[in-house]
Every structure is written in structure tokens, then in C-alpha cells.
C-alpha positions in Angstrom: -0.5 20.8 -22.7 1.5 19.8 -19.7 0.5 19.7 -16.1 2.6 22.7 -15.2 1.2 25.3 -17.6 -2.6 25.1 -16.9 -4.7 26.1 -13.9 -5.5 23.1 -11.8 -9.0 22.0 -10.8 -10.2 18.6 -9.6 -11.6 18.0 -13.1 -8.7 19.4 -15.1 -7.3 15.9 -15.6 -10.1 15.4 -18.2 -8.1 17.6 -20.6 -5.3 15.0 -20.6 -5.0 11.4 -21.7 -6.3 9.1 -19.0 -5.0 5.5 -19.2 -6.4 2.4 -17.5 -9.9 3.7 -17.2 -13.0 1.4 -17.5 -14.9 1.3 -20.8 -18.3 2.1 -19.2 -21.2 0.9 -21.4 -23.4 3.8 -20.3 -22.1 7.2 -19.2 -25.5 8.4 -17.9 -25.4 5.9 -15.1 -21.8 6.7 -14.4 -22.7 10.4 -14.0 -25.5 9.5 -11.7 -23.3 7.5 -9.4 -20.6 10.1 -9.4 -23.1 12.8 -8.5 -24.2 10.7 -5.5 -20.6 10.0 -4.4 -19.8 13.7 -4.5 -22.5 14.4 -1.9 -21.4 11.7 0.6 -19.2 12.3 3.6 -15.4 12.0 3.1 -13.8 8.7 4.0 -10.8 10.3 5.7 -10.2 13.9 6.9 -7.7 16.6 6.0 -6.2 16.7 9.5 -5.4 13.0 9.4 -3.8 13.4 5.9 -1.6 16.2 7.3 -0.6 14.1 10.2 0.6 11.3 7.9 2.6 13.8 5.8 4.3 15.0 9.0 5.2 11.5 9.9 6.5 10.7 6.4 8.7 13.8 6.7 10.5 12.1 9.6 11.0 9.0 7.3 12.8 11.3 4.8 15.3 12.1 7.5 15.6 8.5 8.8 13.7 9.2 12.0 10.8 6.9 11.2 10.2 3.9 8.9 7.2 3.3 6.6 5.4 0.0 6.6 2.8 -0.2 3.8 1.0 -3.4 3.2 -2.2 -5.2 2.5 -4.2 -6.9 -0.3 -3.1 -6.7 -3.9 -6.8 -6.1 -4.8 -9.5 -6.0 -2.1 -12.4 -8.4 -2.8 -15.9 -7.3 -1.8 -16.8 -10.8 -0.7 -13.9 -10.7 1.8 -14.8 -7.4 3.5 -15.7 -9.1 6.7 -14.8 -8.4 10.3 -12.6 -11.5 10.8 -10.6 -10.8 7.6 -10.1 -7.2 8.4 -9.0 -8.1 11.9 -6.5 -10.7 10.6 -5.0 -8.2 8.2 -4.7 -5.6 11.0 -3.2 -8.2 13.3 -0.3 -9.0 10.9 0.3 -5.3 10.2 0.4 -4.6 14.0 2.8 -7.6 14.5 5.1 -6.4 11.7 5.1 -2.9 13.1 5.9 -4.0 16.6 8.8 -6.1 15.4 10.2 -3.2 13.4 9.7 -0.8 16.3 10.9 -2.9 19.1 13.6 -5.0 17.4 14.5 -2.3 14.9 14.5 0.6 17.3 12.6 3.1 15.1 9.1 4.4 15.1 7.0 2.8 12.3 4.4 4.5 10.2 1.6 2.0 9.5 -0.2 2.5 6.1 -2.5 -0.2 4.9 -3.3 -1.1 1.3 -6.9 -1.3 2.6 -10.3 0.4 2.5 -10.1 1.4 -1.1 -7.7 -0.9 -3.1 -10.6 -2.0 -5.3 -9.2 -1.2 -8.8 -6.3 -2.7 -10.7 -4.4 -1.7 -13.8 -4.1 -4.4 -16.5 -1.7 -5.0 -19.3 -4.6 -5.4 -21.8 -8.2 -4.5 -22.1 -9.1 -8.1 -22.9 -8.0 -11.6 -22.2 -8.8 -14.9 -23.8 -10.5 -17.6 -21.7 -11.3 -21.0 -23.2 -10.8 -19.5 -26.7 -13.2 -16.6 -26.0 -12.0 -13.0 -25.7 -13.6 -11.2 -22.8 -12.9 -7.9 -20.9 -10.1 -8.1 -18.4 -10.9 -8.0 -14.7 -10.1 -4.6 -13.4 -10.9 -5.0 -9.7 -14.2 -5.2 -7.8 -14.9 -1.5 -8.2 -15.2 -2.0 -12.0 -16.3 -5.6 -12.7 -16.3 -9.2 -11.4 -13.4 -11.7 -11.5 -15.5 -14.6 -12.8 -14.1 -15.6 -16.3 -17.3 -15.0 -18.2 -18.3 -12.1 -20.4 -21.3 -11.0 -18.4 -19.3 -10.7 -15.2 -16.6 -8.6 -16.9 -18.9 -5.8 -18.2 -18.0 -2.7 -16.2 -20.7 -1.6 -13.8 -20.5 2.0 -12.3 -22.7 0.9 -9.4 -19.7 -1.0 -8.1 -18.0 2.4 -7.4 -20.7 3.2 -4.9 -20.4 -0.3 -3.4 -16.6 0.4 -3.1 -17.3 3.5 -1.2 -19.6 1.7 1.2 -17.1 -1.1 1.6 -14.3 1.3 2.3 -16.5 3.2 4.9 -17.4 -0.1 6.6 -13.7 -1.1 6.7 -12.6 2.2 8.1 -15.3 2.2 10.7 -14.0 -1.2 12.0 -10.3 -0.2 11.7 -11.0 2.9 13.8 -12.8 0.8 16.4 -9.9 -1.7 16.6 -7.1 0.8 16.7 -8.7 3.2 19.2 -11.0 0.8 21.2 -8.5 -1.5 22.9 -7.7 -4.2 20.4 -4.4 -2.5 19.4 -3.2 -1.8 23.0 0.3 -3.1 23.8 -1.2 -5.0 26.7 -2.7 -7.3 24.1 0.4 -7.8 22.0 0.2 -11.6 22.6 -3.3 -11.8 21.2 -2.2 -10.5 17.8 -0.5 -13.8 17.0 -2.6 -15.9 14.6 -3.3 -19.5 15.6 -1.6 -21.1 12.6 1.5 -19.0 13.2 2.0 -19.6 17.0 3.8 -22.9 16.7 6.0 -21.8 13.8 9.6 -20.6 14.3 8.4 -17.0 13.5 5.5 -17.3 15.9 7.7 -18.4 18.7 10.2 -15.6 18.0 7.3 -13.1 18.0 6.0 -14.6 21.4 9.4 -14.0 22.9 9.4 -10.4 21.7 5.8 -9.9 23.0 6.9 -11.2 26.4 9.7 -8.7 26.6 7.2 -5.9 25.8 4.9 -7.2 28.4 7.6 -7.2 31.0 8.6 -3.6 30.0 5.0 -2.4 30.5 4.8 -4.2 33.9 8.0 -2.5 34.9 6.6 0.9 33.9 3.5 0.2 36.0 5.6 -0.9 39.0 7.6 2.3 39.2 4.5 4.4 38.7 4.7 5.4 35.1 1.1 5.5 33.7 0.4 3.0 31.0 -3.1 4.1 30.1 -1.9 6.8 27.7 -2.7 6.7 24.0 0.9 5.8 23.0 0.3 2.4 24.6 -3.5 1.9 24.4 -4.1 3.1 20.8 -2.3 3.1 17.5 -2.4 5.0 14.2 -3.2 3.2 11.0 -3.5 5.2 7.7 -5.1 4.0 4.5 -3.8 4.0 0.9 -4.6 2.8 -2.5 -3.7 3.3 -6.1 -5.5 6.4 -7.5 -6.6 4.6 -10.6 -10.2 5.5 -11.3 -10.0 9.2 -11.7 -13.8 9.8 -11.8 -14.1 8.2 -8.4 -11.1 10.1 -7.0 -12.5 13.4 -8.2 -15.9 12.7 -6.6 -14.2 12.3 -3.2 -11.9 15.3 -3.5 -13.0 18.1 -1.2 -11.7 21.5 -0.2 -10.6 21.7 3.5 -12.5 24.4 5.4 -9.5 25.2 7.7 -6.8 25.4 5.0 -8.7 26.0 1.8 -6.5 23.2 0.2 -7.9 20.3 -1.9 -7.6 16.8 -0.4 -8.6 13.5 -2.0 -10.6 12.1 0.9 -10.8 8.6 -0.4 -7.6 7.6 1.4 -4.8 9.2 3.4 -2.1 8.3 0.9 -2.5 7.7 -2.8 0.0 6.2 -5.2 0.4 6.4 -9.0 1.4 3.2 -10.8 4.2 2.4 -13.3 1.6 2.3 -16.1 0.0 5.7 -15.3 2.8 8.0 -14.2 3.3 9.9 -17.5 4.3 13.4 -16.8 1.8 14.7 -19.4 -0.9 12.2 -18.3 -4.3 12.6 -16.6 -3.2 10.8 -13.3 -0.3 13.2 -12.7 -2.4 16.2 -13.5 -5.0 15.1 -11.0 -2.5 14.2 -8.2 -0.5 17.4 -8.5 -3.3 19.4 -7.2 -4.3 17.4 -4.1 -2.4 17.8 -0.9 -2.2 14.1 0.1 1.1 12.3 0.4 1.7 10.7 -3.0 3.5 7.4 -3.8 5.1 6.8 -7.2 5.9 3.3 -8.4 9.3 3.2 -10.3 10.1 0.1 -12.3 13.5 -1.0 -13.8 13.0 0.7 -17.2 12.6 4.2 -15.7 14.0 7.3 -17.4 15.9 9.4 -14.9 15.0 12.7 -16.5 11.3 11.7 -16.6 11.4 10.9 -12.9 13.0 14.2 -12.1 10.3 16.0 -14.1 7.6 14.0 -12.4 8.8 15.0 -9.0 9.1 18.6 -10.0 5.4 18.5 -11.2 4.1 16.6 -8.1 6.2 18.4 -5.5 7.3 21.8 -6.8 8.0 23.1 -3.3 10.1 20.0 -2.4 8.0 19.4 0.7 9.3 16.6 2.9 6.7 13.9 3.3 4.8 14.6 0.0 6.6 12.1 -2.2 7.4 8.5 -1.6 9.3 6.7 -4.4 8.3 3.1 -4.3 10.9 1.1 -6.3 9.8 -2.2 -7.8 13.0 -3.3 -9.6 13.3 -7.0 -9.2 16.1 -8.9 -7.4 18.0 -9.5 -10.6 18.2 -5.8 -11.6 18.1 -3.8 -8.5 21.9 -3.7 -8.0 22.3 -2.2 -11.5 19.3 0.2 -11.8 18.9 1.5 -8.2 22.3 3.3 -7.8 21.9 5.8 -10.7 18.3 6.6 -9.5 19.6 7.4 -6.0 22.5 9.4 -7.3 20.2 11.4 -9.6 17.7 12.2 -7.0 20.3 13.0 -4.4 22.1 15.4 -6.8 18.8 17.3 -7.2 18.3 17.6 -3.5 14.8 16.1 -3.6 13.1 15.3 -0.3 12.0 11.7 -0.8 10.8 8.7 1.3 12.6 5.8 -0.4 10.4 2.6 -0.2 11.0 -0.9 -1.6 8.3 -2.9 -3.2 10.0 -6.3 -3.5 6.8 -8.0 -4.8 5.8 -6.8 -8.3 9.1 -7.4 -10.2 9.6 -10.9 -8.7 6.5 -12.6 -10.0 6.7 -15.7 -12.0 4.3 -18.4 -13.2 4.7 -21.9 -11.7 4.2 -25.1 -13.7 0.7 -25.4 -12.1 -0.2 -22.1 -13.8 -0.3 -20.1 -10.5 1.3 -16.7 -10.4 3.7 -16.7 -7.5 6.7 -15.0 -5.9 9.6 -16.7 -4.0 10.3 -15.5 -0.5 14.1 -15.6 -1.0 13.7 -13.3 -4.1 11.7 -10.9 -2.0 14.2 -10.9 0.7 17.1 -10.5 -1.7 15.6 -7.4 -3.2 15.0 -5.9 0.2 18.6 -6.6 1.3 20.0 -5.1 -1.8 17.8 -2.1 -1.4 19.2 -1.4 2.1 22.8 -2.1 1.1 22.6 0.1 -1.9 21.2 3.0 0.1 24.0 2.6 2.7 26.7 2.6 0.0 25.1 5.7 -1.7 24.6 7.7 1.5 20.8 7.8 1.1 18.1 6.6 3.5 16.1 3.4 3.1 12.8 4.7 4.4 10.2 2.0 4.0 8.8 -1.2 2.5 5.6 -2.0 0.6 4.1 -5.5 0.6 1.2 -7.4 -0.7 0.3 -9.5 2.3 -2.6 -11.0 4.2 -3.4 -12.3 7.7 -4.8 -15.5 6.2 -3.0 -18.8 6.0 -2.6 -18.7 2.2 -0.2 -20.6 0.0 0.5 -18.0 -2.7 4.2 -17.2 -2.3 6.8 -20.0 -2.2 9.5 -20.4 0.3 9.7 -19.0 3.8 10.2 -20.9 7.1 7.6 -23.6 6.0 9.3 -23.8 2.6 6.1 -23.7 0.5 6.9 -25.3 -2.9 5.3 -24.8 -6.3 3.4 -28.1 -5.9 1.7 -26.8 -2.7 0.4 -23.5 -4.1 -3.0 -24.9 -4.9 -3.6 -25.9 -1.2 -4.9 -22.4 -0.2 -4.5 -20.1 -3.2 -7.2 -17.4 -2.6 -6.1 -14.2 -4.3 -8.1 -12.9 -7.3 -5.1 -11.0 -8.6 -1.4 -11.1 -7.4 0.1 -13.5 -4.8 0.5 -12.3 -1.2 2.8 -13.2 1.7 0.9 -15.0 4.4 1.1 -14.0 8.1 4.1 -16.2 8.9 6.1 -15.1 5.9 5.2 -11.5 6.7 6.6 -11.9 10.3 9.7 -13.6 8.9 10.5 -10.7 6.6 9.7 -8.2 9.3 12.4 -9.8 11.6 14.9 -9.6 8.8 14.1 -6.0 8.0 14.4 -5.1 11.8 18.0 -6.4 11.8 18.8 -4.2 8.8 17.1 -1.1 10.4 19.1 -1.7 13.6 22.3 -1.9 11.5 
């Protein structure tokens, strides 16, 4: 059976092979949790999802730019108001840099309020000579390297829902309640960033924005409108745990369409995007914008079939292809992909994930990424699109507002030997706030070009 020759329902994915799913010890408890989840209110709403899709349609044409970023894997213990605020701050800073210095509207999509599950290369790992289940994200099990912590617990799905609801509640308060007003653009700068080269560059830009707002007020243009006092932030995560996603999929009363109301945008990973797989079957039937991660070993015909299945009407804003190719391979493997999709006439938002294919392990044993490698892949991404006559529509980062030392390089030139100073991630290394600002200024120059 293939996803195009059967009737879709929100549970039809169960007829297909579902990879990367937890090995739950007891299905009865899983069913009980899913039944409870299916009765709870949606986390996001169909109208919001449609609004995001409309904005992404502009990015297809080059009239907007997608900024997608946040944690590699959200940690339940770090779902606190200060940490949510700091992540929002750096996203707002990056967006204002890209908008003001780059001269293009920015669509802000967080890897937040639901990025609690992670795919793994193996079901198990060996720690101190003992084989234990792999950590699959806080919605499945715990990161502590002991067997008891790694047993999948379905109750964590309910905790994930509650954590996502709390996060969304705070994000909506921040983005609509005055924190995100452009009059507060200075206050978004984190303390540890202010005295850095990037912090000072941001302060200069913030001052220019402040002067522009004062000028508008002086000549009588109202500045108390939502465009200045509020902002839109959408949520996204990898749609990995299909049982959870199904439980939060609802029919919209105004359009009669099905929407996965766990997030505004969902993406499908490199490990689960099989055309005849359960994840593709599930996602083809929901009306959310869908991201698809594409690695350097892609098969062009498979990608074409995948887009045909997920977006048979070629709707602009429906599909974002997120390339994760690596700075050593992108110049060779991106051009044929662009040419193939352009030849088919597909409406695509092209986004660059410069993080995942540039990971290496330092001598200290820390997984890390080098800032220059990240920037090199982004630069090649833009230059290749320009040469092929296609549109570089967005970027996708793993980043945080905290002062972490997880990626090397950047203005402070973090070196391998310094990674242990503040290495906090439970999964993959993230850009810190200063590195995020630095890359935003570099991208703004390329957008302006």
C-alpha cells in the first residue's frame, strides 16, 4: 500500500511502517493517556495555522523570509519563565536584524512548545559497558544514563502536552502583552551579550529603530498599532510520536479540514520521510504547513514523489524543504536538487539547516559545531540559489538565549577546550545568543544583496 491509493484518516498511518516510535512497555497505559489527550483543548488553532501558511506562501515568492529556531530537544526541567523569555528574546533580536538590516518581513517560527521527542540512530546505547535504551526526548524517557530512566513512560506525553500549553500561554502573553513591542527593542539584549561586538552592533540598530518610531510619533503617525506593539510567533516541532500527533488532530468546524493542533508547523525528519512510511501517510492528510528535512544522500525521484504525496495541489506555503547538507557537500548536492524541483514547477519554501550535517565530536567528547562551518553552509546556500535562479527562503537553527558554550567559534572564538564551561544541552549543540546575533547580521547582508 502507498499513501496515495488509500482513504486517509487520522489513524490510517497505523497501516504503514512507523519508524522511530517508542517501545512502550504497557499498551494499556498508552491508550489511557491518548484517550485523555484526545479530549483536551487544542494547543493551537486552525485559523493560526492558515495564517502561517499564507505567510509562507510569500516566502515562496521571495516576499518574506522564514526564521525557524529553538532548542534541539526541549527539556522539561527548563520549561521556566526566564528560559522561555530568553529564547524569545534572541528570536526577536534575530528577526529584527533580518527585517531592519535585511529589508524583508520575517516569519518567526520557534522550535518550541512541543519539541520533546528526538529520533535516534539506534534503539540502544552502551554506557559503562551496559546496554540501555537510547534517550528519545523528555516526552518518552529521561536522559540520565541508567536503565530505569530510559524505560519509556507514556505519562510523559501528557506532561509534554501540559508543558507545551504552559509555554504557549507565556509566549502569547509576551508577544501580545507589551514585551515584544518595538519600543522595548533595547530590552531584548541579554546582559552577557551587551558588551560584545554583536551586542554593540545590535544596540546601534535598536537606536535607529527607536529614532524611527519617535519620528513617526512626531509627525503624527500612530505607533500604538499591533504592527509595532505586538508580534506573531508560531510554533513547530518534528512530528515524530504519531500516537501523540493523532490525539491532537482535530477537524476544523469552519472548514471541515483536519489540522494537527499540537503546533502550527510540523516537520518530518531525514529518518522518517519514506514515501511509503507512516509519517508521510499521517502528514499528507493534515492541513498544516509541513517541513521536510533533506540530507546529502537524497534521491531526487524520491523527493519528487514525496512532494507529490504531501502537496498534490502544489499549494504555496504548504511545503518547506529544509536542506541539511553540510558545508563540505552543499556545493555539489544542492544544485541538482534545486534544478529538479524547479523543473517540476513545485511551490517550495527553501530553508537551510546549517547545523545537523556539521556536527563533530571534540577531543573532550563533546558533540559540537563550528560557527564558521555553519556560516559557510548558509553562504553557499544563498549563492547556489542565486546562481540557479531560485529563492533562498529561510534558515533553521538550533539555538538558545542562554550563555552556553556548545558551538565553537564566533566573535568570542570559543575553542574545543572551553566547551565544558557551560555545556547544557541534553542532545545536540546550540548556538548561544551572541552567535545567533552574529549569524543574523551575516544573513541580513545576504538577504539585502
